[in-house]
C-alpha positions, 0 to 999 in steps of 0.5 A: 430423643431430647431435642437438645441431645445427640443419639447416645454413643452406643448407637455408634458402637453396639453390634446389635444396633448395627445389625438392626440398622441393616434390616430396618434402614439399609434393606428397606430404604432407597439407596443410590446406585449410579447414573443411567449413562453407566448402563445406557445399552442393553446388557450394560450392568453395574454391581454394588454392595449394600450391607451384606447384600451383593446386587446387580443393576442391568439394562434389559432387552426392553431397555428397562432397568432391573435389579437382581441379587448378585447370587446364583439360585443354585449354590449362592455364588456371586454372578458378576463383578464390577461393571460391563456388558453381557448378553446373558449371565453365567454363574462361574461355579456350576455354569447356570445361565440366566437371561438379562431379564433374570430368567433361568435358561440353562442348568446342567442335568435339569432336563433329567429331573422330573420335578425341576421347574426353571421358573422356580429359580429366576434371579431374586429381584428388588425395586429400581427407580430412575430419578433425573437419571440417578439410579436408586434401589430398594430391597423392600418390594413394599417400600413406597416410591422414592418421589412420594417419600421425598416430597419436594426433593426433585423439584428443589434439585431441578430448580437449583441445578439448571444444568442437571440434565447435561451432567455425566459422570467424570470417566476417571474419577478415582482421586477421592478418598473413599474409605473412612475408619468410622461408623457411617452415622458419624460420617453423615453427622459431619456432612450435615453441619458446618458448625465445625467449618470455621475451625476445620475448613478454613479455606472453605469458609474463606470461599463461602459467605457463612453469614448467609448460609442456611440449613433447612429440613424436610420429611426425609431430606435436608438442604444446606445452602449459601447464596453467596461466595468469594471467587478470589479465595484460598480454596480454589479461585474461579471466574466471578462471571461463572454461572455458579456462584452459590453452594448447595448440599443435600442429604437424602435419607438414609445415606445419600449426599449430593451437592455443588460448589461455586465456580463450576457446573459439577455435582457430586453424588455419594452413597455413604455405605457402612462396610462394618460397624466402624468402617464406611465407604463413600461410594460416588462420583463427580458429574460434570457438563461437557462444556464446563471449565474446571477451575485450577486447583478444584479437584486438588482442593475438593479431593485432597484437602476438603474431603481429607479434612473431613475424614480426619475429623470422623476418624477422631470422633470414632476413637473419642466416642468409645471413651467412658467419659462420653455418652451424648452431646448437646445439639447446637441449634439456633432459631434461624437455622444458620450455617452453624446450626446442627438442626439437620443432625437432629433431623437425621438422628430422629429418623434413625431412632424412628426407623430402629423403633419400627417393626419392619 
């Protein structure tokens, strides 16, 4: 890849590339699934979809988190929906019953089959890890641990988010727009740079001191950070004595976005998941501390203004990238990696090309 160019437009449009992305990126990398408090009790479960794979995360009898493919071993029917609590897992189709540890406990007529061995039909599993109470999954049993791949990421998160261990998901966080009619990489490209912010997010740049905004890239993660902000601004006003006066956005390969903004002890966690080649779902939530004071207009600005502005940008790019006139564009990178540098986009594109060139 030329250091001055984006990946070609075919990476956003080619169906064969999209199928390769499922195999070589989505199914062998660490994907955000939820917060540990959402599956705190034995039998608590949540479900998610990554690419074409439906998955279950469940708290087992030994209080460990385990991950199973949400697919019955008999005729491949989906086993569980949404979130909840179960004492066992029963398939809605032929009533095969599994323990919450994934073992097949009952299959009608199996006792009359001489060679039937229930241990051959346990639920298929995958890796699950808990990082600072944030749950990540990886469908590749051979994948290295997340903390080894993302060296320094947890340390950076803990240092910059002193309220991390007091966070809980907002119970009724349903106001954020989630469906974006654009390729998932366009959504991440947009998230990874603030070159567009002055024109597209006027209230945001009125709140954040862009002169001190910096972008840094590491192995499989990057960080955008602004140490200063303006409490009296056009986005939402906050107390000048609030604990949080800075802003930080992280990206964790391949599709996790994490961040906080000034004035409130709250963190957003999002997984930017492709639903198809040109449709993306931003799954995630706000996490807040019990004693935080939400500034007036905070959710309205973040959900109805900032996120909506970004969605419009991404959907316009999705249309434009189909043009015969466009193949690739320049990456605007300055030596100081300032707030308007596209260095993190270049970093992301390099990881995409590296993954797709691999043999896994």
